[in-house]
C-alpha positions as CSV (number, residue, x, y, z in Angstrom):
1,M,159.2,192.9,57.1
2,T,157.1,191.9,60.1
3,A,156.7,188.1,60.5
4,K,153.2,186.7,60.1
5,P,151.6,185.6,63.3
6,T,151.8,181.9,64.3
7,V,148.5,180.1,64.3
8,L,147.7,177.1,66.6
9,V,144.8,174.8,65.4
10,V,143.2,172.4,67.8
11,G,141.6,169.5,65.9
12,A,142.7,167.7,62.7
13,G,139.3,167.1,61.3
14,I,138.2,168.3,57.9
15,G,137.7,171.9,59.1
16,G,141.0,172.1,61.0
17,L,143.1,170.6,58.2
18,T,141.5,172.9,55.7
19,A,142.2,175.9,57.8
20,A,145.8,174.8,58.3
21,L,146.3,174.2,54.6
22,A,144.7,177.6,53.7
23,L,146.8,179.4,56.2
24,G,150.0,177.7,55.2
25,R,149.4,178.7,51.6
26,Q,149.1,182.3,52.8
27,G,152.5,182.0,54.4
28,F,151.4,181.8,58.1
29,P,153.3,179.5,60.4
30,V,150.8,176.8,61.5
31,R,150.8,174.0,64.0
32,V,147.9,171.6,64.4
33,Y,147.2,169.5,67.5
34,E,145.0,166.4,67.4
35,R,144.1,164.2,70.4
36,R,143.9,161.0,68.2
37,S,147.1,159.1,67.8
38,G,146.9,159.4,64.0
39,L,144.5,159.4,61.0
40,R,142.9,156.1,61.9
41,V,142.2,153.6,59.2
42,E,138.6,153.5,60.3
43,T,138.0,157.1,59.0
44,S,138.3,155.8,55.5
45,G,135.3,153.6,56.1
46,T,132.7,156.3,55.8
47,G,131.9,158.6,52.9
48,V,130.8,162.3,52.7
49,T,129.2,164.5,50.1
50,I,131.4,167.5,49.3
51,W,129.2,169.8,47.3
52,S,130.4,172.4,44.8
53,N,130.5,175.2,47.3
54,A,133.2,173.3,49.2
55,T,135.1,171.7,46.3
56,T,135.4,175.2,44.7
57,A,136.9,176.5,48.0
58,L,139.3,173.5,48.1
59,A,140.3,174.0,44.5
60,A,141.5,177.5,45.4
61,L,144.0,175.8,47.7
62,G,145.5,173.8,44.8
63,V,144.1,170.3,45.7
64,E,141.5,169.9,42.9
65,K,143.5,167.3,41.1
66,Q,144.0,165.2,44.2
67,L,140.4,165.6,45.1
68,F,139.2,164.0,41.9
69,E,141.8,161.2,42.2
70,Y,139.7,159.9,45.1
71,G,136.3,161.5,44.7
72,I,133.5,160.7,42.3
73,P,131.9,163.8,40.6
74,I,128.3,164.4,41.6
75,E,125.8,164.8,38.8
76,R,122.4,164.4,40.4
77,S,120.5,163.4,43.5
78,R,117.3,161.4,43.7
79,V,114.8,160.6,46.5
80,M,113.2,157.2,46.4
81,T,110.2,155.8,48.3
82,E,110.2,152.5,50.2
83,R,109.0,150.9,47.0
84,D,112.0,152.2,45.1
85,V,109.9,154.8,43.2
86,S,111.7,158.0,42.4
87,V,109.7,161.0,43.7
88,I,112.3,163.8,43.4
89,R,115.2,164.1,40.9
90,T,117.6,167.0,41.2
91,P,120.3,167.7,38.5
92,V,122.5,169.3,41.2
93,Q,125.4,169.9,38.8
94,D,123.2,172.1,36.8
95,F,122.6,174.3,39.9
96,T,126.2,175.3,40.5
97,A,127.9,178.7,40.2
98,P,129.5,179.6,36.9
99,G,133.1,178.5,36.8
100,S,132.8,176.4,40.0
101,T,134.2,173.0,40.7
102,P,131.8,170.0,40.6
103,G,130.9,168.4,43.9
104,V,132.3,165.0,44.8
105,T,131.4,162.0,46.9
106,I,134.5,160.8,48.7
107,A,135.6,158.6,51.6
108,R,136.3,160.8,54.7
109,G,139.7,159.2,55.1
110,D,140.6,160.0,51.5
111,L,139.6,163.6,52.0
112,A,141.6,163.8,55.2
113,R,144.6,162.3,53.3
114,V,144.4,164.9,50.6
115,L,144.4,167.7,53.2
116,T,147.1,166.2,55.3
117,E,149.4,165.7,52.4
118,G,148.8,169.3,51.3
119,C,149.8,170.5,54.8
120,E,152.9,168.3,54.7
121,S,153.9,169.9,51.4
122,L,153.9,173.3,53.1
123,D,155.7,172.0,56.2
124,V,152.7,172.6,58.4
125,E,153.2,170.6,61.6
126,V,150.4,168.2,62.6
127,H,150.9,166.7,66.1
128,F,148.9,163.6,67.0
129,G,148.3,162.3,70.5
130,A,148.1,165.9,71.8
131,N,145.5,166.0,74.6
132,I,144.6,169.6,75.3
133,T,143.7,170.4,78.9
134,G,143.2,174.2,78.5
135,F,144.4,177.4,77.1
136,S,145.0,181.0,78.1
137,S,144.8,184.1,75.9
138,G,146.4,187.4,76.6
139,E,146.7,190.7,74.8
140,N,149.5,189.5,72.6
141,R,149.8,185.7,72.9
142,V,147.9,182.5,73.3
143,V,149.1,179.4,75.2
144,V,147.7,175.9,74.9
145,R,148.4,173.4,77.7
146,F,148.6,169.6,77.2
147,D,148.1,166.7,79.6
148,D,151.8,165.8,79.7
149,G,152.6,169.1,81.2
150,S,154.0,170.7,78.0
151,Q,152.5,173.8,76.3
152,A,152.6,175.6,73.0
153,E,152.6,179.3,72.3
154,G,151.3,181.2,69.4
155,D,149.5,184.4,68.3
156,V,146.1,183.0,67.2
157,L,144.2,179.9,68.4
158,I,141.6,178.2,66.3
159,G,139.2,175.7,67.9
160,A,138.3,173.1,65.4
161,D,137.6,170.4,68.0
162,G,134.2,169.4,66.9
163,L,130.7,169.2,68.4
164,K,132.1,168.3,71.9
165,S,134.0,171.6,71.9
166,G,131.0,173.2,73.7
167,V,131.2,170.6,76.5
168,T,134.9,170.1,77.2
169,G,136.8,172.0,74.5
170,I,137.7,175.5,73.3
171,A,134.1,176.7,72.9
172,A,133.3,175.7,76.5
173,E,136.2,177.8,77.8
174,L,135.3,180.7,75.5
175,F,131.6,180.9,76.1
176,G,130.6,178.4,78.8
177,V,129.4,174.9,78.6
178,S,126.7,174.2,75.9
179,E,125.4,170.7,75.6
180,P,124.7,169.4,72.1
181,V,121.0,168.8,71.1
182,Y,120.0,165.2,70.2
183,T,118.0,165.0,67.0
184,G,116.1,161.9,68.1
185,V,117.7,159.9,65.3
186,T,120.4,157.2,65.4
187,T,122.1,156.1,62.3
188,Y,123.9,153.0,61.0
189,R,126.6,153.5,58.4
190,G,128.9,151.3,56.4
191,V,130.6,150.7,53.1
192,S,129.4,148.1,50.6
193,D,131.8,146.2,48.3
194,S,128.9,146.1,45.7
195,A,127.2,149.0,44.1
196,C,123.8,147.2,44.4
197,G,122.3,149.3,41.5
198,V,123.3,152.7,42.9
199,P,124.4,154.7,39.8
200,E,127.8,156.4,39.9
201,G,127.5,160.1,40.1
202,T,124.2,159.9,42.0
203,V,123.4,160.7,45.6
204,H,120.7,158.1,46.1
205,L,118.3,158.9,49.0
206,F,115.5,156.8,50.3
207,Q,112.8,157.2,52.9
208,T,109.7,155.6,54.5
209,R,106.7,157.3,55.9
210,H,107.7,156.0,59.4
211,G,110.8,158.0,59.8
212,V,113.4,155.5,58.5
213,N,115.6,157.3,56.0
214,G,119.0,156.9,54.4
215,G,121.3,157.5,51.5
216,A,124.0,155.9,49.4
217,W,126.7,157.1,47.1
218,H,129.9,155.9,45.4
219,I,133.4,156.4,46.7
220,A,136.7,155.2,45.3
221,D,137.5,151.7,44.1
222,G,133.9,150.8,43.2
223,R,132.6,150.9,46.8
224,V,129.4,152.5,48.0
225,T,128.9,154.1,51.3
226,W,125.5,154.1,52.9
227,T,123.6,155.3,55.9
228,I,120.2,154.4,57.5
229,G,118.7,156.4,60.3
230,H,115.6,155.9,62.5
231,P,114.1,157.4,65.6
232,A,115.6,156.0,68.8
233,P,116.5,157.2,72.3
234,A,120.0,158.7,72.8
235,G,122.7,156.5,74.0
236,G,121.2,153.2,72.8
237,E,123.5,150.3,72.1
238,D,123.1,147.0,70.2
239,E,123.5,143.8,72.1
240,P,126.6,141.9,71.1
241,G,126.0,140.0,67.8
242,T,122.7,141.8,67.0
243,R,123.8,144.8,65.0
244,R,123.7,143.2,61.6
245,A,120.2,141.8,62.2
246,H,118.9,145.2,63.4
247,V,120.3,147.0,60.3
248,M,118.9,144.3,58.0
249,E,115.5,144.7,59.6
250,L,115.6,148.5,58.8
251,A,117.0,147.9,55.3
252,G,114.3,145.3,54.7
253,R,111.7,147.9,54.8
254,F,112.9,149.2,51.4
255,E,112.8,147.7,47.9
256,G,115.8,148.3,45.8
257,P,119.5,148.8,47.0
258,P,119.4,149.2,50.8
259,R,119.2,145.5,51.7
260,C,121.8,144.5,49.2
261,L,124.1,147.3,50.5
262,V,123.9,146.0,54.0
263,E,124.4,142.4,52.9
264,N,127.6,143.4,51.1
265,T,129.1,145.3,54.0
266,P,131.5,143.4,56.3
267,E,130.6,143.4,60.0
268,E,133.6,145.5,61.0
269,R,132.3,148.3,58.8
270,L,128.9,148.6,60.5
271,L,128.9,151.7,62.6
272,R,126.2,153.3,64.8
273,T,126.1,157.0,65.6
274,D,123.5,159.2,67.4
275,L,123.0,162.5,65.6
276,Y,123.3,165.8,67.4
277,Y,123.5,169.4,66.5
278,G,124.7,172.5,68.4
279,E,122.7,175.5,69.7
280,W,123.2,178.6,67.6
281,R,125.9,181.1,68.6
282,D,126.0,184.7,67.5
283,R,129.7,184.8,68.4
284,W,132.5,182.5,67.5
285,S,135.5,184.7,68.4
286,K,137.0,186.3,71.5
287,G,140.2,188.2,71.2
288,R,142.8,186.0,69.6
289,V,140.7,182.8,69.7
290,T,138.0,181.7,67.3
291,L,136.0,178.6,66.4
292,L,135.2,176.9,63.1
293,G,133.2,174.0,61.8
294,D,131.2,171.9,64.3
295,A,132.8,173.6,67.2
296,A,131.1,176.8,66.0
297,H,127.9,175.7,64.3
298,A,127.2,171.9,64.2
299,V,124.2,171.0,62.1
300,T,122.4,167.8,61.3
301,T,123.5,165.6,58.4
302,V,120.4,166.6,56.3
303,L,121.7,168.0,52.9
304,G,125.3,167.0,53.7
305,Q,126.6,170.5,54.5
306,G,128.4,169.9,57.8
307,A,131.9,169.2,56.3
308,C,131.2,171.7,53.5
309,Q,130.6,174.6,55.9
310,A,133.7,173.7,57.9
311,I,135.7,173.8,54.6
312,E,134.2,177.2,53.8
313,D,135.1,178.4,57.3
314,G,138.8,177.4,57.0
315,V,139.3,179.0,53.6
316,V,137.5,182.3,54.5
317,L,139.4,182.5,57.8
318,A,142.7,182.3,56.0
319,D,141.5,184.8,53.5
320,E,140.7,187.3,56.2
321,M,143.9,186.6,58.1
322,A,145.8,187.4,54.8
323,A,144.0,190.8,54.7
324,E,145.0,191.7,58.3
325,P,148.2,189.8,59.1
326,G,149.3,192.6,61.5
327,D,146.0,192.6,63.4
328,P,144.8,189.1,64.2
329,V,141.9,190.2,66.4
330,A,140.5,192.3,63.6
331,A,141.0,189.4,61.1
332,L,139.1,187.0,63.3
333,R,136.3,189.5,63.8
334,A,136.1,189.9,60.0
335,Y,136.0,186.2,59.5
336,E,133.1,185.8,61.9
337,Q,131.1,188.6,60.2
338,A,131.9,187.1,56.8
339,R,130.5,183.7,57.8
340,L,127.6,184.3,60.2
341,E,124.9,185.2,57.7
342,R,125.9,182.4,55.3
343,V,126.0,179.7,58.0
344,R,122.7,180.9,59.5
345,W,121.0,180.6,56.1
346,V,122.4,177.1,55.5
347,R,121.3,176.1,59.0
348,D,117.8,177.4,58.5
349,T,117.5,175.6,55.2
350,I,118.6,172.3,56.7
351,F,116.0,172.6,59.5
352,K,113.2,173.4,57.1
353,V,114.0,170.3,55.0
354,A,114.5,168.2,58.1
355,G,111.1,169.3,59.4
356,A,109.1,168.3,56.3
357,P,105.9,166.5,57.5
358,Q,105.2,162.8,57.0
359,V,101.8,161.4,56.1
360,D,100.9,157.8,57.2
361,N,97.3,157.7,55.8
362,P,97.5,155.3,52.8
363,L,94.7,157.2,51.1
364,L,96.3,160.6,51.4
365,R,100.0,159.5,50.9
366,P,99.9,159.4,47.0
367,L,98.4,162.9,47.0
368,F,101.0,164.1,49.5
369,L,103.9,162.6,47.4
370,R,102.6,164.4,44.3
371,M,102.3,167.7,46.1
372,T,105.8,167.2,47.7
373,T,107.2,166.5,44.2
374,F,105.5,169.5,42.7
375,F,106.7,172.0,45.3
376,A,110.2,170.4,45.4
377,H,110.6,170.9,41.7
378,R,109.5,174.5,42.0
379,T,111.9,175.3,44.9
380,Q,114.9,173.0,44.4
381,E,116.8,175.1,42.0
382,A,116.9,178.2,44.2
383,M,117.8,176.1,47.2
384,W,120.6,174.2,45.5
385,R,122.0,177.3,43.9
386,G,122.1,178.9,47.3
387,L,123.7,175.9,49.0
388,Q,126.3,175.5,46.3
389,Q,127.4,179.2,46.2
390,P,131.1,179.2,46.9
391,P,132.6,181.7,49.3
392,R,133.9,185.0,48.0
393,L,137.6,185.2,48.5
394,H,139.3,188.6,48.2
395,H,142.8,187.9,49.3
396,T,143.5,184.4,48.1
397,S,145.5,184.0,44.9
398,A,144.1,181.6,42.4
399,V,146.1,178.3,42.1
400,N,145.9,175.6,39.5
401,A,145.4,171.9,40.1
402,A,149.1,171.4,40.6
403,G,149.1,173.9,43.4
404,S,151.3,176.6,41.8
405,R,150.2,180.3,41.9
C-alpha cells in the first residue's frame, strides 16, 4: 500500500491546527511549524465566536465534547443602541442546519488548546520557535527552510501563516507581495471578571451613530470577553498610562454593560489592534502548495466568521486530500474549487453588513432604526442560515464526541 504524502503546515493558529488535526485523522503524516515559542498564555485572554458552521466541522473531528467543556453555547444575538435599547434580536440557534452542532463563544486560547491536544493524541508534531525563511517546491517534493539553517521536506505545504502571509510569508512567495487593507478601525479588547448584565448564551452587540461599535460574550469561568472599535488612523498608539482612560471614554458613550466591562478588566488584559483585511485572490494553490484561513482570504471581524472560515478550510482540505491521496496537486485544486464560492459569498455578506449606513440626524434616526429593524428581521434568517451552513464532507468518516470512528 502506497504511503500517504507528508504534509507540512506553516502556522499553528486556529486554521493551521484544524488542518493538522483533520489530516491526522485521515492518516496523513503531518508536521506543524510555528514561529512563536509556544501557545502563549495571552492568547487565552481574548474570545471568539465559533458559529454552528464551524462547530459542526470540528465535531466531525471528534472534539465536540472538549469544545463544550470550554465553550458556551450560543442561543441568540442582539444589537443595542447607545441607550441600551435592543433594536435587532436574532435567535441564531433557530437558524442552524438540521443535525448541526450549536455555535459557541470560547476563549481563543481554550480553542487552541482543544485543537493542540487533539493533534497530540494523533502524534501530529507541532514545532514552536520555527522561523521560516522560505521554501521551494518541485514536481515531487517541497522543502521549507528555517533561520537556523535547517530545513524540512514533505510532499505538500500548507500556508496557514495569517494575514501577513501576503507580505513576508507563503502567499507572498506564491503570488507576490500583497499588502493588507486597513479598515479604518482600531479596536480595544479585554476580558472582564464580571458579566455586567450580559446574559450567558447571548452575543451582545452595541453601536453608536458615530462609528463606535463593540460586542461582548461569555467565555469559560464566568468571564466575559468584549471589544470596542472606533475610526482611527492606522498605526496609532496610546501614550503610556492612557489606554484605560481612552477605553473608558469610548465605553462611557454607552448605557448598559460596556463601561462596567472595562472597569472589571485588569490593565494587563487591555489590548489594542488595528483591523485589516486581505485583497481577494481567485487562486490559493500552486502545485503542491496551498493557503488557508487569513493567509488566503482574511476578512474583517464583522459577523465573526474569520476563524470559522479557517476551520472550514482545514476540514475541507483534509477531506479532499483523503479523496486523492496519490495525487496531492489534484487534491489541492479540488480543495480550492470547493471553497472559493463559499468564501466569496461569506466575504460579500460581511462587506454588505459592514457597509450599512449611519444616520446622525436626531429627527431621522428613530425612523432609520425602525426601518433597519424591519429589514433586518426580513433578511436575517436567510443570512444566518447561509452563514451557518456547515461544509459538505464526502470522505470524512463520522466520529462521536470521544473521537472514535
